[in-house]
C-alpha positions in Angstrom: -53.3 103.3 119.7 -56.3 101.1 118.1 -59.2 102.8 118.0 -63.2 101.8 116.1 -65.6 104.6 116.2 -63.7 106.6 119.0 -63.1 103.7 120.9 -60.3 102.7 122.3 -59.0 98.8 121.4 -56.4 96.9 123.2 -52.9 97.3 122.3 -51.9 94.1 122.8 -53.1 90.4 123.3 -51.5 87.2 125.0 -53.1 84.4 123.5 -51.4 81.4 125.0 -51.4 78.5 124.7 -52.7 77.3 127.5 -50.9 77.0 131.0 -47.7 78.6 129.8 -47.4 81.2 132.6 -49.9 83.5 130.9 -51.9 83.8 134.4 -48.3 84.9 136.0 -48.0 87.4 133.5 -51.0 89.0 134.3 -50.2 89.5 137.8 -47.3 90.9 137.3 -48.0 93.3 134.9 -51.4 93.9 136.9 -51.3 97.8 138.0 -48.9 98.7 134.8 -51.0 97.9 132.1 -54.5 98.0 131.4 -56.1 94.6 131.9 -60.2 93.5 131.4 -61.8 94.5 135.1 -61.8 91.9 137.2 -60.9 89.0 135.5 -58.0 87.5 133.1 -59.8 86.2 130.0 -62.7 87.5 128.4 -62.5 84.7 125.7 -64.1 87.3 123.6 -63.1 86.4 120.1 -63.1 82.6 120.6 -66.3 82.3 122.6 -68.5 85.2 123.2 -67.7 87.6 119.9 -71.9 87.7 119.2 -71.7 89.9 122.5 -71.0 92.7 120.4 -67.8 94.9 120.6 -69.1 97.3 123.5 -69.5 94.0 126.0 -65.8 93.5 125.3 -64.8 97.2 125.8 -66.6 97.5 128.9 -64.6 95.4 130.5 -61.8 98.3 130.0 -63.8 101.2 130.7 -61.3 102.2 133.9 -58.0 101.8 131.8 -55.5 104.2 132.1 -55.0 106.1 128.6 -51.5 106.7 129.4 -49.9 102.9 129.4 -51.0 100.0 126.5 -53.9 97.8 127.5 -54.7 94.6 127.0 -55.5 91.0 128.0 -54.6 87.7 128.0 -56.9 84.9 126.7 -55.0 81.5 126.2 -57.7 79.5 124.1 -57.5 82.5 121.4 -54.4 80.3 120.4 -55.5 77.6 118.6 -59.2 79.5 117.4 -59.0 80.3 113.7 -62.0 82.2 114.7 -60.2 84.6 117.1 -57.1 85.4 114.9 -59.3 86.0 111.9 -61.8 88.5 114.2 -59.0 89.9 116.4 -56.6 90.4 112.7 -60.1 92.2 111.2 -61.1 94.5 114.4 -57.3 95.1 115.6 -55.7 94.7 113.0 -52.6 96.6 114.5 -52.7 94.8 117.4 -49.5 93.2 119.1 -50.2 89.6 119.5 -47.8 87.5 122.1 -47.8 83.2 122.5 -46.2 81.6 124.9 -44.3 78.4 125.1 -43.3 75.5 127.0 -42.1 71.5 126.7 -45.6 70.0 125.3 -45.7 67.3 127.3 -45.3 69.0 130.3 -48.1 71.6 129.4 -50.4 69.1 128.6 -50.0 67.2 131.5 -50.2 70.2 133.3 -53.8 71.4 130.8 -55.4 67.8 131.1 -54.6 68.0 135.9 -57.2 71.0 135.2 -59.4 68.8 133.4 -59.4 66.0 135.8 -59.7 68.8 138.5 -62.9 70.7 137.0 -64.5 67.2 136.0 -64.1 67.6 132.2 -62.5 64.6 132.0 -62.2 61.0 134.1 -59.9 58.9 131.7 -55.9 59.2 132.4 -53.4 61.1 130.2 -52.6 59.0 126.9 -56.3 58.5 126.9 -57.8 62.0 127.1 -55.2 63.5 124.5 -56.6 60.7 122.4 -60.4 61.6 123.3 -60.2 65.2 123.7 -59.2 67.5 120.6 -58.3 70.5 122.6 -55.6 68.6 124.2 -54.3 68.1 121.0 -55.0 71.2 119.2 -53.4 73.4 122.1 -49.9 71.3 121.1 -49.3 72.2 117.6 -47.1 75.0 118.2 -45.7 75.4 115.1 -48.9 74.9 112.5 -51.3 78.1 115.1 -47.1 79.9 115.6 -47.5 80.0 111.6 -51.4 81.1 111.4 -50.6 84.4 113.3 -47.1 85.5 111.8 -48.6 85.1 108.3 -51.9 87.2 109.6 -49.6 89.6 111.6 -46.2 89.8 110.2 -43.0 88.3 112.4 -42.6 92.5 114.4 -46.2 92.1 115.2 -45.9 88.6 117.4 -43.8 88.3 120.4 -42.6 84.6 121.0 -41.7 83.3 124.6 -40.4 80.0 126.0 -41.1 78.9 129.5 -37.5 78.0 130.5 -36.6 81.8 130.2 -39.2 82.6 132.7 -37.5 79.8 134.4 -33.7 80.7 133.8 -34.1 84.9 134.1 -38.1 85.9 135.3 -36.5 89.9 135.3 -35.2 89.5 131.0 -38.4 87.2 130.9 -40.9 90.5 131.6 -38.2 92.6 129.9 -39.1 91.7 126.6 -42.8 92.0 127.1 -42.6 95.3 128.5 -40.4 96.2 125.2 -42.9 94.7 123.0 -45.7 96.3 124.1 -44.4 99.6 125.0 -44.4 99.8 128.5 -41.8 100.6 131.0 -39.7 97.8 132.4 -42.0 96.3 135.8 -39.1 95.0 138.5 -40.5 91.5 139.1 -38.6 91.5 142.5 -41.7 93.8 143.7 -44.9 91.5 142.3 -46.2 89.4 145.2 -46.7 86.4 142.4 -42.6 86.9 141.7 -42.2 83.5 142.8 -45.8 81.6 143.0 -47.0 79.1 141.4 -50.4 80.4 140.2 -53.3 78.3 139.7 -51.6 75.3 140.1 -53.4 71.7 140.1 -51.5 69.4 142.2 -54.3 66.7 143.7 -57.5 65.0 142.1 -60.9 66.6 143.6 -62.0 63.8 146.2 -65.2 63.9 144.7 -66.0 64.5 141.3 -70.6 65.4 141.7 -69.1 68.4 143.9 -66.0 69.2 142.0 -68.6 69.7 139.2 -71.0 71.8 141.0 -68.5 73.6 141.8 -67.5 74.2 138.7 -70.5 75.2 137.3 -71.1 77.6 140.3 -67.6 79.1 138.8 -69.4 79.8 135.4 -72.1 80.9 136.5 -70.7 84.0 138.5 -68.3 84.9 135.5 -71.0 84.3 133.0 -73.3 87.2 135.2 -70.0 89.4 135.6 -69.5 88.4 139.0 -65.9 87.9 138.9 -64.9 89.0 142.4 -67.5 87.1 144.1 -66.0 83.9 141.9 -62.6 84.9 142.4 -63.1 84.8 146.8 -65.1 82.0 145.7 -62.0 80.1 144.4 -59.9 80.7 147.7 -62.4 79.6 149.9 -62.5 76.9 151.7 -65.2 75.4 150.2 -63.5 75.7 146.9 -61.0 73.3 148.6 -63.9 71.3 150.2 -65.4 70.8 146.9 -62.7 70.5 144.3 -60.0 69.2 146.1 -58.3 67.1 148.8 -58.5 64.1 146.1 -55.0 61.8 145.5 -52.1 63.9 144.1 -51.1 63.7 140.9 -48.7 61.1 139.7 -46.2 62.5 137.4 -46.1 61.6 133.7 -45.2 58.0 133.2 -42.0 57.1 130.8 -43.9 55.0 128.1 -46.1 58.3 127.2 -44.0 60.8 127.8 -42.1 59.5 124.9 -45.1 58.5 123.3 -46.4 62.1 123.2 -43.1 63.3 122.4 -42.8 61.1 119.2 -46.1 62.6 118.8 -45.7 66.2 119.3 -42.5 66.2 117.4 -43.5 67.6 114.0 -44.8 70.5 115.7 -42.4 70.9 117.9 -39.6 70.9 114.7 -41.6 73.3 113.3 -41.7 75.8 116.3 -38.0 75.3 116.2 -37.6 76.5 112.2 -40.2 79.5 112.6 -38.0 80.7 115.8 -34.5 79.8 115.4 -34.7 78.2 119.4 -33.3 74.7 119.5 -35.9 72.7 121.3 -33.9 69.7 121.4 -35.1 68.1 124.9 -38.3 68.9 124.0 -37.9 65.9 121.7 -36.2 63.6 124.2 -37.6 61.3 126.0 -37.0 61.2 129.6 -35.7 58.0 130.0 -32.8 59.2 127.3 -32.2 62.4 129.1 -31.0 60.3 132.1 -28.9 58.8 130.0 -27.4 62.4 128.4 -26.6 64.0 131.8 -25.8 67.0 129.7 -29.5 67.0 129.6 -32.2 68.3 132.0 -35.8 68.3 131.9 -38.3 71.6 132.1 -39.4 71.5 135.1 
């Protein structure tokens, strides 16, 4: 159990990247491990480090000392600062990285950005204009950094396909890694739920922007329960949703992005020994090869 000046520090951190089922995993493990109070992502090591360790550890003040403690903050994955700070402050921390078909993942992240009014351009242009979309897709580059800093034995690599294929085995691998008894997925209320999915555009961008800023205001002042209730309210739905459904990625964009992400996918293959051929194959070509199927 890592400590500093007698204060307990996290045993594990799920670092992302975004839109790879980190929220689902957080919810499944809730009640079985120690997690931040009233929120999933503290963003301490990436965006709020100046708040100090006491600010961070206050989120864990109610954690049961008999079980592992940690957090899931997917923006850590591509943050060199976060990686260095975690290594310095919690050198024995166990790191969880989760990966998903990069086009499916970046499309999901882009939809979130549209809903939050962080961008108004379509996916193909957004990948070029918004560095966070490109950086969070540099799978091989950033995984290599985490492996070098923490060592292969302290980094667990997860794949979204394994979650879809066998959710229980997926969770069991996490439980073994962090040292907690197996959690029965079927008993979790979110076992078959897509959490925080973004399926429609905001009907009114101005209202959506105000809703997002209100959510940020509440979270920044640690009114996390109030922010969560707002997120589930009819007011949020009215302000941030109600628009047209998002269309699937068109075939031309799918092919271009897969070629753009290919070097990172191939480096991830090299680092993990996993065959990720489907991530490199454009959707149009998959239809010509019946033996292959796209990730849902």
